DODOLO-552915 format. One record per residue (C-alpha): x, y, z; residue number from 1. Coordinates in steps of 0.001 Angstrom, whole numbers, plus 500000, padded with zeros to 6 digits. Each point is the difference from the previous one (the first is absolute). Last residue first. Example, Ala and Ser with C-alpha at 12.3 -4.5 7.8 and 13.67 -1.06 7.14 Angstrom:
BEGIN
<rec <513670,498940,507140>,2>,
<rec <498630,496560,500660>,1>,
! end
This chain:
BEGIN
<rec <452913,142118,394956>,148>,
<rec <502595,499362,497309>,147>,
<rec <499452,497947,496892>,146>,
<rec <502686,498188,498090>,145>,
<rec <498972,499383,496442>,144>,
<rec <500402,496529,498542>,143>,
<rec <502847,498409,498153>,142>,
<rec <500687,497147,497606>,141>,
<rec <503361,500423,498351>,140>,
<rec <500098,498185,496698>,139>,
<rec <503126,499061,498118>,138>,
<rec <499385,498541,496581>,137>,
<rec <501163,497214,497703>,136>,
<rec <503359,499369,501605>,135>,
<rec <501532,496913,498388>,134>,
<rec <501628,497809,502633>,133>,
<rec <503550,498697,500140>,132>,
<rec <501043,497017,502094>,131>,
<rec <501017,498900,503514>,130>,
<rec <502818,502255,501232>,129>,
<rec <500787,499223,503649>,128>,
<rec <499916,502397,502943>,127>,
<rec <502039,500116,503216>,126>,
<rec <499439,503178,502023>,125>,
<rec <503145,500521,502043>,124>,
<rec <499781,501059,503630>,123>,
<rec <501315,502858,502122>,122>,
<rec <498195,500595,503287>,121>,
<rec <497422,502803,500183>,120>,
<rec <497672,498046,502281>,119>,
<rec <497463,499417,497224>,118>,
<rec <502776,498665,497745>,117>,
<rec <502388,502155,498009>,116>,
<rec <501023,499671,496373>,115>,
<rec <502918,498922,497835>,114>,
<rec <499017,498368,496714>,113>,
<rec <501006,496471,499008>,112>,
<rec <498919,499020,496486>,111>,
<rec <499890,496448,498692>,110>,
<rec <499849,498361,496586>,109>,
<rec <503486,499136,498725>,108>,
<rec <501761,500694,503322>,107>,
<rec <497922,497342,501774>,106>,
<rec <499892,500684,503764>,105>,
<rec <498450,497210,502099>,104>,
<rec <503035,499681,502324>,103>,
<rec <499792,503737,500776>,102>,
<rec <503431,501579,500235>,101>,
<rec <499276,502204,501801>,100>,
<rec <498287,500959,503193>,99>,
<rec <496552,500883,501249>,98>,
<rec <498253,498702,496892>,97>,
<rec <496362,500766,499237>,96>,
<rec <498036,497448,498009>,95>,
<rec <499160,498667,496544>,94>,
<rec <498072,502922,498531>,93>,
<rec <498991,499249,496433>,92>,
<rec <501003,501910,496906>,91>,
<rec <498077,500711,496804>,90>,
<rec <502042,501980,497489>,89>,
<rec <497856,502543,498213>,88>,
<rec <498882,500259,496415>,87>,
<rec <498654,502878,497930>,86>,
<rec <499186,499228,496380>,85>,
<rec <500268,502497,497147>,84>,
<rec <497071,501332,497974>,83>,
<rec <500129,503778,500535>,82>,
<rec <496702,500478,501873>,81>,
<rec <500135,496765,501987>,80>,
<rec <503641,500628,500938>,79>,
<rec <499120,503586,500926>,78>,
<rec <497355,498792,502462>,77>,
<rec <502378,497422,501502>,76>,
<rec <502732,502640,500322>,75>,
<rec <497659,502226,502022>,74>,
<rec <499068,497148,502313>,73>,
<rec <503653,498975,500384>,72>,
<rec <500905,503595,500913>,71>,
<rec <497278,500122,502650>,70>,
<rec <501024,496598,501391>,69>,
<rec <503710,500743,500373>,68>,
<rec <502287,498487,497350>,67>,
<rec <501570,496686,499026>,66>,
<rec <499361,500026,496278>,65>,
<rec <500231,497473,497206>,64>,
<rec <499221,501772,496740>,63>,
<rec <499091,497738,497092>,62>,
<rec <499808,500497,496245>,61>,
<rec <502577,502777,499937>,60>,
<rec <500272,502111,496855>,59>,
<rec <502898,502033,501381>,58>,
<rec <498389,503309,499020>,57>,
<rec <496760,498883,501732>,56>,
<rec <501562,498666,503200>,55>,
<rec <502847,502451,500609>,54>,
<rec <499176,503690,499531>,53>,
<rec <496186,499948,499689>,52>,
<rec <499295,497163,502451>,51>,
<rec <502681,500836,502550>,50>,
<rec <499306,503751,499824>,49>,
<rec <496275,499381,500508>,48>,
<rec <500834,497850,503038>,47>,
<rec <501972,502873,501493>,46>,
<rec <503593,501172,500583>,45>,
<rec <500869,496360,500688>,44>,
<rec <502942,499155,502244>,43>,
<rec <502556,497906,498149>,42>,
<rec <500044,496200,499654>,41>,
<rec <498762,499809,496386>,40>,
<rec <500873,496589,498644>,39>,
<rec <499909,498472,496535>,38>,
<rec <499139,496423,499045>,37>,
<rec <499828,499008,496344>,36>,
<rec <498678,496451,499858>,35>,
<rec <499830,498070,496741>,34>,
<rec <496576,498597,499279>,33>,
<rec <498504,496594,499184>,32>,
<rec <497277,500295,502654>,31>,
<rec <501540,497366,502294>,30>,
<rec <503398,501628,499417>,29>,
<rec <498735,503387,501172>,28>,
<rec <498417,498499,503123>,27>,
<rec <503118,497935,500773>,26>,
<rec <502231,503081,499655>,25>,
<rec <497725,501939,502351>,24>,
<rec <499925,497111,502487>,23>,
<rec <503806,499732,500025>,22>,
<rec <500404,503753,500508>,21>,
<rec <497626,499937,502968>,20>,
<rec <501797,496938,501350>,19>,
<rec <503357,501789,499743>,18>,
<rec <498630,502929,502007>,17>,
<rec <499564,503301,498231>,16>,
<rec <501670,502924,501703>,15>,
<rec <497860,502128,502290>,14>,
<rec <499592,503746,499359>,13>,
<rec <497192,498996,497687>,12>,
<rec <498741,500420,496463>,11>,
<rec <500806,496922,497881>,10>,
<rec <499231,500693,496319>,9>,
<rec <499169,496989,497835>,8>,
<rec <500173,499724,496211>,7>,
<rec <498851,496608,498724>,6>,
<rec <501752,499585,496682>,5>,
<rec <498962,498345,496769>,4>,
<rec <502472,497853,498171>,3>,
<rec <502324,501264,497230>,2>,
<rec <499370,498880,496418>,1>,
! end
């Protein structure tokens, strides 16, 4: 009898880091599951398209998404409605690098993104993958702006 499978869809323009892959495999193994990991690196037509054309037909248990806040909020609502989990990779900011290579860089867990500092000078934002988090809901708390 074949084992059960944890079907995961990675939705991001970023490739998975080795540590992200390692943690997913460890999670599946800890729960007695085989991991099926698929990626969707293309631009999304819409969140509805993703859910109805990829997630539901593919039978995914988990969607890991690196998306803008409004899209993540919409995906979280649809995940609740359709019964799949939405996860996100949690990363921590280490520092800003002026030049490379950074002596603290770990290719298994780190991301270096080009950016500019407050003076407009080129820097690299050095972030490190920590773990995955299940997104339960995204709430934007707002209040009306009044004008005199």
